[in-house]
Structure formats: structure tokens, C-alpha cells
Short mmCIF file of the C-alpha atoms (twelve columns), coordinates in Angstrom:
data_MODEL
# 
_entry.id   MODEL 
# 
loop_
_atom_site.group_PDB 
_atom_site.id 
_atom_site.type_symbol 
_atom_site.label_atom_id 
_atom_site.label_alt_id 
_atom_site.label_comp_id 
_atom_site.label_asym_id 
_atom_site.label_seq_id 
_atom_site.Cartn_x 
_atom_site.Cartn_y 
_atom_site.Cartn_z 
_atom_site.pdbx_PDB_model_num 
ATOM 1   C CA . MET A 1   0.014   -0.054 0.111  1 
ATOM 2   C CA . SER A 2   1.205   3.577  -1.140 1 
ATOM 3   C CA . LYS A 3   1.754   6.127  1.780  1 
ATOM 4   C CA . THR A 4   -0.510  8.044  -0.228 1 
ATOM 5   C CA . ARG A 5   -3.216  5.703  0.463  1 
ATOM 6   C CA . ARG A 6   -2.232  5.092  4.007  1 
ATOM 7   C CA . MET A 7   -2.606  9.144  4.635  1 
ATOM 8   C CA . SER A 8   -6.312  8.692  2.997  1 
ATOM 9   C CA . LYS A 9   -7.130  6.632  6.077  1 
ATOM 10  C CA . ILE A 10  -5.365  9.069  8.826  1 
ATOM 11  C CA . PHE A 11  -7.040  11.880 7.100  1 
ATOM 12  C CA . ALA A 12  -10.554 12.802 5.751  1 
ATOM 13  C CA . ALA A 13  -11.031 14.014 2.342  1 
ATOM 14  C CA . ASP A 14  -10.691 17.650 3.409  1 
ATOM 15  C CA . GLY A 15  -7.490  16.937 4.597  1 
ATOM 16  C CA . ARG A 16  -8.347  17.120 8.322  1 
ATOM 17  C CA . SER A 17  -8.484  14.361 10.769 1 
ATOM 18  C CA . VAL A 18  -10.158 13.552 14.259 1 
ATOM 19  C CA . THR A 19  -7.930  11.512 15.977 1 
ATOM 20  C CA . LEU A 20  -8.260  9.476  19.396 1 
ATOM 21  C CA . ALA A 21  -5.538  8.819  21.138 1 
ATOM 22  C CA . LEU A 22  -5.621  5.531  23.276 1 
ATOM 23  C CA . ASP A 23  -1.767  4.878  23.643 1 
ATOM 24  C CA . GLY A 24  -1.752  6.631  26.913 1 
ATOM 25  C CA . PHE A 25  -0.517  3.171  28.591 1 
ATOM 26  C CA . GLY A 26  2.915   3.536  27.028 1 
ATOM 27  C CA . PHE A 27  3.501   6.617  29.317 1 
ATOM 28  C CA . SER A 28  1.767   6.389  32.275 1 
ATOM 29  C CA . ALA A 29  -0.031  4.203  35.024 1 
ATOM 30  C CA . LYS A 30  -2.651  6.738  35.476 1 
ATOM 31  C CA . THR A 31  -4.831  6.155  32.113 1 
ATOM 32  C CA . ALA A 32  -8.711  5.837  32.643 1 
ATOM 33  C CA . GLY A 33  -11.274 4.660  30.132 1 
ATOM 34  C CA . VAL A 34  -8.802  3.770  27.247 1 
ATOM 35  C CA . ASP A 35  -10.274 -0.087 27.194 1 
ATOM 36  C CA . HIS A 36  -14.083 1.408  26.875 1 
ATOM 37  C CA . ALA A 37  -13.264 3.742  24.396 1 
ATOM 38  C CA . ALA A 38  -11.247 1.075  22.387 1 
ATOM 39  C CA . ARG A 39  -14.279 -0.452 22.338 1 
ATOM 40  C CA . THR A 40  -16.432 2.330  21.456 1 
ATOM 41  C CA . VAL A 41  -14.293 3.515  18.250 1 
ATOM 42  C CA . PRO A 42  -16.911 1.414  15.819 1 
ATOM 43  C CA . ALA A 43  -19.929 3.776  17.053 1 
ATOM 44  C CA . MET A 44  -17.348 6.703  17.532 1 
ATOM 45  C CA . ALA A 45  -16.637 6.386  13.762 1 
ATOM 46  C CA . GLU A 46  -20.140 6.745  13.101 1 
ATOM 47  C CA . HIS A 47  -20.031 10.236 14.906 1 
ATOM 48  C CA . GLY A 48  -16.813 11.449 12.799 1 
ATOM 49  C CA . LEU A 49  -13.945 9.971  14.104 1 
ATOM 50  C CA . ASP A 50  -11.355 9.787  11.643 1 
ATOM 51  C CA . ASN A 51  -8.116  7.671  13.312 1 
ATOM 52  C CA . VAL A 52  -6.593  6.128  16.308 1 
ATOM 53  C CA . LEU A 53  -3.449  6.309  18.066 1 
ATOM 54  C CA . VAL A 54  -2.556  2.720  19.421 1 
ATOM 55  C CA . THR A 55  0.019   0.870  21.200 1 
ATOM 56  C CA . TYR A 56  1.261   -2.536 19.755 1 
ATOM 57  C CA . GLY A 57  -0.882  -4.574 22.649 1 
ATOM 58  C CA . GLN A 58  -4.162  -2.379 21.532 1 
ATOM 59  C CA . ALA A 59  -3.403  -3.256 17.866 1 
ATOM 60  C CA . LYS A 60  -3.549  -6.756 18.564 1 
ATOM 61  C CA . ASN A 61  -6.041  -7.110 21.167 1 
ATOM 62  C CA . PHE A 62  -8.736  -4.632 20.045 1 
ATOM 63  C CA . ALA A 63  -8.158  -5.327 16.163 1 
ATOM 64  C CA . GLU A 64  -11.711 -5.619 15.279 1 
ATOM 65  C CA . CYS A 65  -12.349 -2.096 16.827 1 
ATOM 66  C CA . PHE A 66  -10.225 -0.537 14.461 1 
ATOM 67  C CA . SER A 67  -11.423 -1.509 11.117 1 
ATOM 68  C CA . ASP A 68  -13.387 1.324  10.102 1 
ATOM 69  C CA . VAL A 69  -10.817 4.021  11.090 1 
ATOM 70  C CA . GLY A 70  -7.351  4.716  10.596 1 
ATOM 71  C CA . MET A 71  -4.907  3.085  12.887 1 
ATOM 72  C CA . CYS A 72  -1.335  4.574  13.788 1 
ATOM 73  C CA . LEU A 73  1.280   2.247  16.006 1 
ATOM 74  C CA . ARG A 74  2.531   4.102  19.054 1 
ATOM 75  C CA . VAL A 75  6.359   3.017  18.456 1 
ATOM 76  C CA . ASP A 76  8.245   4.246  21.541 1 
ATOM 77  C CA . ALA A 77  7.347   4.466  25.340 1 
ATOM 78  C CA . SER A 78  8.491   5.530  28.565 1 
ATOM 79  C CA . THR A 79  11.524  4.366  29.988 1 
ATOM 80  C CA . ALA A 80  9.724   5.031  33.230 1 
ATOM 81  C CA . VAL A 81  6.398   4.423  33.397 1 
ATOM 82  C CA . PHE A 82  5.422   5.486  37.026 1 
ATOM 83  C CA . ASP A 83  7.050   9.115  36.370 1 
ATOM 84  C CA . PRO A 84  3.987   11.006 34.422 1 
ATOM 85  C CA . SER A 85  6.555   13.610 33.659 1 
ATOM 86  C CA . VAL A 86  8.111   11.338 30.810 1 
ATOM 87  C CA . PRO A 87  11.700  12.104 31.650 1 
ATOM 88  C CA . ASP A 88  12.630  9.865  28.813 1 
ATOM 89  C CA . ASN A 89  11.446  7.503  25.900 1 
ATOM 90  C CA . MET A 90  12.670  4.553  24.207 1 
ATOM 91  C CA . PRO A 91  12.379  2.926  20.763 1 
ATOM 92  C CA . VAL A 92  10.444  -0.273 21.218 1 
ATOM 93  C CA . PHE A 93  8.836   -1.080 17.855 1 
ATOM 94  C CA . GLY A 94  9.716   -0.297 14.361 1 
ATOM 95  C CA . ILE A 95  7.951   -0.409 10.512 1 
ATOM 96  C CA . GLU A 96  8.030   -4.138 10.217 1 
ATOM 97  C CA . ASP A 97  5.754   -4.445 13.343 1 
ATOM 98  C CA . ALA A 98  3.421   -1.489 12.089 1 
ATOM 99  C CA . LEU A 99  3.050   -3.963 9.016  1 
ATOM 100 C CA . ARG A 100 2.493   -6.834 10.619 1 
ATOM 101 C CA . VAL A 101 -0.536  -5.611 12.659 1 
ATOM 102 C CA . GLY A 102 -1.781  -3.345 9.594  1 
ATOM 103 C CA . ALA A 103 -1.085  0.237  10.740 1 
ATOM 104 C CA . ASP A 104 -1.873  2.769  8.748  1 
ATOM 105 C CA . GLY A 105 1.053   5.131  10.194 1 
ATOM 106 C CA . VAL A 106 3.742   4.655  13.089 1 
ATOM 107 C CA . VAL A 107 3.838   7.805  15.583 1 
ATOM 108 C CA . MET A 108 6.453   8.444  18.336 1 
ATOM 109 C CA . MET A 109 7.874   11.260 20.582 1 
ATOM 110 C CA . ASN A 110 10.493  13.433 19.232 1 
ATOM 111 C CA . PHE A 111 12.084  16.111 21.960 1 
ATOM 112 C CA . PRO A 112 14.248  18.742 20.070 1 
ATOM 113 C CA . GLY A 113 16.443  20.891 22.714 1 
ATOM 114 C CA . ALA A 114 16.020  17.630 25.724 1 
ATOM 115 C CA . LEU A 115 18.883  15.724 26.859 1 
ATOM 116 C CA . ASN A 116 18.220  12.674 24.778 1 
ATOM 117 C CA . GLU A 117 17.521  14.495 21.770 1 
ATOM 118 C CA . ARG A 118 20.010  12.766 19.915 1 
ATOM 119 C CA . THR A 119 18.473  9.386  20.294 1 
ATOM 120 C CA . THR A 120 15.144  10.544 19.410 1 
ATOM 121 C CA . ASN A 121 16.210  12.554 16.595 1 
ATOM 122 C CA . GLU A 122 17.809  9.314  14.903 1 
ATOM 123 C CA . PHE A 123 15.332  7.192  15.559 1 
ATOM 124 C CA . ALA A 124 12.747  9.572  13.856 1 
ATOM 125 C CA . ALA A 125 14.985  10.085 10.836 1 
ATOM 126 C CA . ARG A 126 15.269  5.927  10.785 1 
ATOM 127 C CA . LEU A 127 11.533  5.491  10.970 1 
ATOM 128 C CA . ALA A 128 10.866  8.033  7.855  1 
ATOM 129 C CA . SER A 129 13.855  6.146  5.932  1 
ATOM 130 C CA . GLU A 130 12.193  2.742  6.376  1 
ATOM 131 C CA . GLY A 131 8.864   4.493  6.165  1 
ATOM 132 C CA . ASP A 132 9.302   5.916  2.613  1 
ATOM 133 C CA . GLU A 133 10.560  2.658  1.441  1 
ATOM 134 C CA . TRP A 134 7.540   0.434  2.762  1 
ATOM 135 C CA . GLY A 135 4.717   3.782  2.589  1 
ATOM 136 C CA . MET A 136 4.126   4.120  6.114  1 
ATOM 137 C CA . PRO A 137 3.357   7.550  7.128  1 
ATOM 138 C CA . LEU A 138 5.377   8.986  10.439 1 
ATOM 139 C CA . ILE A 139 3.604   11.263 12.867 1 
ATOM 140 C CA . CYS A 140 6.235   12.762 15.344 1 
ATOM 141 C CA . GLU A 141 4.826   14.420 18.122 1 
ATOM 142 C CA . ALA A 142 7.366   17.319 18.551 1 
ATOM 143 C CA . LEU A 143 8.113   18.576 21.773 1 
ATOM 144 C CA . PRO A 144 10.403  21.168 22.689 1 
ATOM 145 C CA . TYR A 145 12.335  19.889 25.577 1 
ATOM 146 C CA . GLY A 146 10.925  17.002 26.650 1 
ATOM 147 C CA . TYR A 147 7.367   16.004 27.408 1 
ATOM 148 C CA . PRO A 148 6.616   18.431 30.367 1 
ATOM 149 C CA . VAL A 149 5.627   22.227 30.131 1 
ATOM 150 C CA . THR A 150 8.494   23.058 32.616 1 
ATOM 151 C CA . THR A 151 9.424   26.429 31.021 1 
ATOM 152 C CA . PRO A 152 8.117   29.481 29.477 1 
ATOM 153 C CA . GLU A 153 9.999   28.227 26.358 1 
ATOM 154 C CA . SER A 154 8.409   24.834 26.325 1 
ATOM 155 C CA . ASN A 155 4.853   26.249 25.553 1 
ATOM 156 C CA . ASP A 156 6.358   29.398 23.497 1 
ATOM 157 C CA . PRO A 157 4.819   28.852 19.894 1 
ATOM 158 C CA . ARG A 158 7.764   30.114 18.149 1 
ATOM 159 C CA . THR A 159 9.682   26.930 20.314 1 
ATOM 160 C CA . ILE A 160 7.217   24.734 19.689 1 
ATOM 161 C CA . ALA A 161 7.166   26.062 15.400 1 
ATOM 162 C CA . THR A 162 10.722  25.520 15.375 1 
ATOM 163 C CA . ALA A 163 10.666  21.882 16.900 1 
ATOM 164 C CA . ALA A 164 7.657   20.511 14.565 1 
ATOM 165 C CA . ARG A 165 9.626   22.126 11.614 1 
ATOM 166 C CA . PHE A 166 13.157  20.370 12.864 1 
ATOM 167 C CA . SER A 167 10.549  17.220 12.798 1 
ATOM 168 C CA . GLU A 168 9.577   17.561 9.344  1 
ATOM 169 C CA . GLU A 169 13.102  17.883 8.219  1 
ATOM 170 C CA . LEU A 170 13.853  14.802 9.673  1 
ATOM 171 C CA . GLY A 171 11.061  13.283 7.572  1 
ATOM 172 C CA . ALA A 172 7.945   13.277 9.641  1 
ATOM 173 C CA . ASP A 173 4.740   13.415 7.628  1 
ATOM 174 C CA . VAL A 174 2.711   14.749 9.958  1 
ATOM 175 C CA . ILE A 175 3.322   16.807 13.237 1 
ATOM 176 C CA . LYS A 176 1.526   16.315 16.550 1 
ATOM 177 C CA . THR A 177 2.133   19.136 19.005 1 
ATOM 178 C CA . ARG A 178 1.134   21.258 21.581 1 
ATOM 179 C CA . TYR A 179 -0.880  24.668 21.189 1 
ATOM 180 C CA . SER A 180 -0.550  27.588 23.907 1 
ATOM 181 C CA . GLY A 181 -4.112  28.721 23.041 1 
ATOM 182 C CA . THR A 182 -2.474  32.235 21.962 1 
ATOM 183 C CA . GLU A 183 -2.698  34.016 18.789 1 
ATOM 184 C CA . ASP A 184 0.670   33.003 17.852 1 
ATOM 185 C CA . ASP A 185 -0.045  29.701 17.641 1 
ATOM 186 C CA . ARG A 186 -0.750  30.384 13.830 1 
ATOM 187 C CA . LEU A 187 3.159   30.471 13.700 1 
ATOM 188 C CA . ILE A 188 3.319   26.430 14.247 1 
ATOM 189 C CA . ALA A 189 1.327   25.366 11.054 1 
ATOM 190 C CA . GLU A 190 2.885   28.229 8.857  1 
ATOM 191 C CA . ASN A 191 6.350   26.900 9.709  1 
ATOM 192 C CA . CYS A 192 5.331   23.291 8.310  1 
ATOM 193 C CA . THR A 193 4.548   22.151 4.978  1 
ATOM 194 C CA . VAL A 194 2.729   19.030 6.102  1 
ATOM 195 C CA . PRO A 195 -0.133  18.828 8.513  1 
ATOM 196 C CA . VAL A 196 -0.403  19.322 12.327 1 
ATOM 197 C CA . LEU A 197 -2.583  17.666 14.555 1 
ATOM 198 C CA . VAL A 198 -3.410  19.566 18.184 1 
ATOM 199 C CA . LEU A 199 -2.441  17.395 20.970 1 
ATOM 200 C CA . GLY A 200 -5.319  16.877 23.203 1 
ATOM 201 C CA . GLY A 201 -3.910  18.470 26.466 1 
ATOM 202 C CA . PRO A 202 -5.189  18.660 30.048 1 
ATOM 203 C CA . LYS A 203 -8.745  17.452 30.856 1 
ATOM 204 C CA . SER A 204 -10.998 20.323 31.003 1 
ATOM 205 C CA . ASP A 205 -14.783 21.735 30.741 1 
ATOM 206 C CA . HIS A 206 -16.290 21.415 27.439 1 
ATOM 207 C CA . GLU A 207 -16.701 25.348 26.701 1 
ATOM 208 C CA . THR A 208 -13.280 25.888 26.959 1 
ATOM 209 C CA . TYR A 209 -11.768 22.740 25.213 1 
ATOM 210 C CA . PHE A 210 -13.975 23.279 22.091 1 
ATOM 211 C CA . ALA A 211 -13.446 27.027 22.116 1 
ATOM 212 C CA . PHE A 212 -9.529  26.088 22.085 1 
ATOM 213 C CA . VAL A 213 -9.864  23.714 19.287 1 
ATOM 214 C CA . ALA A 214 -11.990 26.054 17.139 1 
ATOM 215 C CA . ASP A 215 -9.133  28.608 17.665 1 
ATOM 216 C CA . ALA A 216 -6.620  25.715 16.884 1 
ATOM 217 C CA . ILE A 217 -8.346  25.086 13.571 1 
ATOM 218 C CA . ALA A 218 -8.472  28.561 12.441 1 
ATOM 219 C CA . ARG A 219 -4.587  29.139 13.385 1 
ATOM 220 C CA . GLY A 220 -3.849  26.605 10.869 1 
ATOM 221 C CA . ALA A 221 -4.225  23.077 12.643 1 
ATOM 222 C CA . SER A 222 -5.354  19.845 10.449 1 
ATOM 223 C CA . GLY A 223 -7.267  18.461 13.021 1 
ATOM 224 C CA . VAL A 224 -6.700  17.285 16.858 1 
ATOM 225 C CA . ALA A 225 -5.350  13.863 18.549 1 
ATOM 226 C CA . VAL A 226 -7.546  13.830 21.907 1 
ATOM 227 C CA . GLY A 227 -7.168  11.502 24.739 1 
ATOM 228 C CA . ARG A 228 -8.689  12.216 28.048 1 
ATOM 229 C CA . ASN A 229 -11.196 14.790 27.007 1 
ATOM 230 C CA . ILE A 230 -12.660 11.879 25.145 1 
ATOM 231 C CA . THR A 231 -11.844 8.439  26.922 1 
ATOM 232 C CA . GLN A 232 -12.715 10.363 30.444 1 
ATOM 233 C CA . ASP A 233 -15.715 12.166 29.241 1 
ATOM 234 C CA . PRO A 234 -19.164 10.376 30.257 1 
ATOM 235 C CA . LYS A 235 -20.538 11.006 26.790 1 
ATOM 236 C CA . PRO A 236 -17.459 10.208 24.114 1 
ATOM 237 C CA . LEU A 237 -19.706 10.068 21.416 1 
ATOM 238 C CA . ALA A 238 -21.285 13.310 21.704 1 
ATOM 239 C CA . VAL A 239 -17.710 14.723 22.172 1 
ATOM 240 C CA . VAL A 240 -16.695 13.048 18.863 1 
ATOM 241 C CA . SER A 241 -19.298 14.652 17.220 1 
ATOM 242 C CA . ALA A 242 -18.780 17.980 18.441 1 
ATOM 243 C CA . LEU A 243 -15.020 17.903 17.283 1 
ATOM 244 C CA . SER A 244 -16.196 16.618 13.888 1 
ATOM 245 C CA . ALA A 245 -18.156 19.577 13.803 1 
ATOM 246 C CA . LEU A 246 -15.185 21.659 14.819 1 
ATOM 247 C CA . VAL A 247 -12.284 20.340 12.838 1 
ATOM 248 C CA . HIS A 248 -14.216 19.629 9.192  1 
ATOM 249 C CA . GLU A 249 -17.352 21.997 9.365  1 
ATOM 250 C CA . ASN A 250 -15.344 24.895 11.043 1 
ATOM 251 C CA . ALA A 251 -17.982 24.938 13.536 1 
ATOM 252 C CA . THR A 252 -17.165 27.833 16.429 1 
ATOM 253 C CA . GLY A 253 -17.142 26.556 20.031 1 
ATOM 254 C CA . ALA A 254 -20.428 27.363 20.715 1 
ATOM 255 C CA . GLN A 255 -22.197 25.551 17.930 1 
ATOM 256 C CA . ALA A 256 -19.422 22.430 19.287 1 
ATOM 257 C CA . MET A 257 -20.997 23.093 22.909 1 
ATOM 258 C CA . GLY A 258 -24.976 22.788 21.241 1 
ATOM 259 C CA . ILE A 259 -24.073 19.583 19.519 1 
ATOM 260 C CA . TYR A 260 -22.365 17.634 22.590 1 
ATOM 261 C CA . SER A 261 -25.516 19.227 24.635 1 
ATOM 262 C CA . ASP A 262 -27.990 17.616 22.212 1 
ATOM 263 C CA . ILE A 263 -26.650 14.015 22.191 1 
ATOM 264 C CA . ASP A 264 -27.786 11.831 24.644 1 
ATOM 265 C CA . GLN A 265 -25.902 8.692  25.879 1 
# 
């Protein structure tokens, strides 16, 4: 299968994507609602879900749940799963593993500026090269200085834009990264020629989160990659419907809130 065909599984025809991040168990011991969400993916697909990010175990154990959406394999993991700050990550799988489980892409964290930068950079470049050979897209989760926001620079759109573009130059086909919620976020997508997915961020109230997503799309993002704001919500199908309207229909935060409120679950 070509990379173009696999990218069409990750993104809808409009070039945008509502992605569900189910891969938290590779980085944290505190991940609630993931198994239920995985089993609910077929229903989420009917409400506008395009793609999922999964671990190798999930790709095997929930395979039948992911047949109607794109599926991207997480190929790295934390070196200290009981430390939620993810002090370091390590390569654990590769392109061959992704092909084996029928993945449409691979995803990894890249930490430009961090102490382990050399390791993540080399892994990203190797995955990109092998992915080009086998037609497997690479999503780089480009986070400057590391996983947590520990300094103002970590959350500065200019720094994030540099980390995103650096990861693109290593061969990433898609960038997944944080947005700050400020007007300068537009610098991130403007600095890239590949699609940018905004990571879901901390759990927040619906009104705040939907407004954040609406702003992110207006500032150039091609979609979202959302974990706990779906998996830990009492109405995950309603969240997906609202996000689909935001991402694919340019809905406002208020319109998305109305969609969420109108769906009983």
C-alpha cells in the first residue's frame, strides 16, 4: 500500500482529522477509560472519528474495533512508566511491526532541545527512511525540551514551531504538538509544510476545550489528537461529534457545545 493511501485513512477527504489517542498506557500508569473507548471506536466512527493512535498490545487485542478508522502504531514508550513527566522515551517497535498489525502510520515522540535529543532524532530519521521505503507515514509528536511544560520556552509557539519544523526535516509526514491557546499558535502550522495535529492537552470543561479547538483550526491546525477529553468524558460520542464539526465544518465553540448538549448517551 502506498503512503498516499495510508494518509487517506488518517485524514478525511478534506485533509483534516479527528484522531483518538488511546496510547497513554505506553507512558503513564494513570490512564482511565481507554479500554471502554477502544471498544466504542466503531460507534465513534459513525460520529466522525477518523483515526486512532494505539499501542502494539491494543493493535492486537482490539483489532476488530479499528477496522473502520485509520490506525497508527505508537512505536516508542516511556523509560519510567510510573513517572508521569515522561523523563525519557525509548524505541520499542518499528515499521515491520506496524506492517504486521496492519497500521496506517507510526507515531513517536521527538524532543528537540532535550538531553535525549540525539536518541529521538536518530529514531525519527530511521523511521522516516524505512517508512518511505514501505509507504508508512510517520507522525512525530514534536515537543521542545521534553514532554512536560517546565519553562515558558516549552510552551512558546515560536519554540514549538521550530521543533515542529525540525521534526519535519527529519522526515515526519505529520506533526503532532501542543498549542498554547494564543494568537501566535498560527506560527506553528505556518512553519510547516505537513499537516499539524494539536494534542488534546489536560482535561478541561467542554466550553473551554471546544473554544480552544476552534481557535486551533482557525490558526492552521489540520485536526486534533485527543485522549482524556474523549476517554474520560461521560459522553464520548457527543465529544467526537462536536470535534468533527469543529475540525471538518469549521464550527464555532458555541456550536460544538450545542452539538454536545443535544446528544444523549
